[in-house]
C-alpha positions as CSV (number, residue, x, y, z in Angstrom):
1,A,-25.1,16.8,-8.8
2,H,-26.1,16.5,-5.0
3,L,-22.7,16.7,-3.9
4,L,-22.6,19.9,-6.0
5,E,-25.6,21.1,-5.5
6,A,-26.5,21.7,-9.0
7,D,-28.6,20.3,-11.6
8,E,-28.0,17.1,-13.4
9,G,-27.8,18.9,-16.7
10,D,-25.4,21.2,-15.5
11,I,-22.6,18.7,-14.6
12,V,-19.8,17.9,-16.8
13,I,-16.5,15.4,-16.8
14,E,-13.5,16.6,-17.1
15,N,-9.8,15.8,-16.1
16,G,-10.9,13.0,-13.5
17,A,-13.5,15.2,-11.6
18,L,-17.3,16.1,-12.1
19,K,-18.0,19.4,-12.6
20,V,-20.8,22.2,-12.7
21,A,-20.3,23.8,-16.4
22,G,-19.4,27.6,-15.8
23,T,-18.4,27.6,-12.3
24,D,-15.2,26.5,-10.3
25,K,-17.5,24.0,-8.5
26,Q,-16.1,20.5,-8.8
27,V,-15.7,17.0,-7.0
28,P,-13.0,14.3,-7.7
29,W,-14.2,11.2,-8.8
30,F,-12.8,9.1,-5.7
31,Q,-14.9,11.6,-3.5
32,M,-18.0,11.1,-5.5
33,A,-17.5,7.2,-5.6
34,L,-17.2,7.4,-1.8
35,A,-20.2,9.3,-1.0
36,A,-22.2,7.1,-3.0
37,Y,-20.7,3.9,-1.7
38,T,-21.3,5.1,1.9
39,A,-24.6,6.7,1.6
40,H,-24.1,8.9,4.4
41,N,-25.6,12.4,2.9
42,L,-28.0,11.1,0.3
43,P,-31.4,12.8,-0.4
44,G,-34.3,11.0,0.6
45,G,-35.3,8.6,-1.3
46,M,-32.0,7.7,-3.3
47,E,-30.3,4.7,-3.1
48,P,-26.8,4.0,-2.4
49,G,-24.2,3.0,-5.2
50,L,-23.5,4.2,-9.0
51,K,-24.8,2.6,-12.3
52,E,-23.3,2.8,-15.9
53,T,-25.4,3.9,-18.7
54,S,-22.8,2.4,-21.2
55,F,-19.8,-0.1,-21.7
56,Y,-16.8,-0.1,-24.1
57,D,-16.2,-3.2,-25.9
58,P,-13.4,-2.8,-28.2
59,S,-13.4,-4.8,-31.6
60,N,-10.0,-5.7,-31.6
61,F,-9.7,-6.7,-28.0
62,T,-6.0,-8.5,-27.2
63,F,-4.9,-10.5,-24.0
64,P,-1.5,-9.6,-23.7
65,A,0.9,-12.0,-22.2
66,G,4.6,-10.8,-21.0
67,C,7.1,-11.4,-19.0
68,Y,9.9,-9.1,-17.3
69,V,13.2,-10.4,-16.8
70,C,16.0,-8.5,-14.4
71,E,19.5,-9.4,-13.9
């Protein structure tokens, strides 16, 4: 929200970018992650880094093993 100069509630995630709903303002994921990591332009009192709010745990997760052979 800080990078886009918008309210948190106006931010939507779409096509690999964070966007301000109803406008053409957007920031790609990599730019947002870099800004959070480097912390050069964060507002006062804001800690650098990212925090997750959910975690996806698939019910039928498998560990595939494979082999590729070229001749």
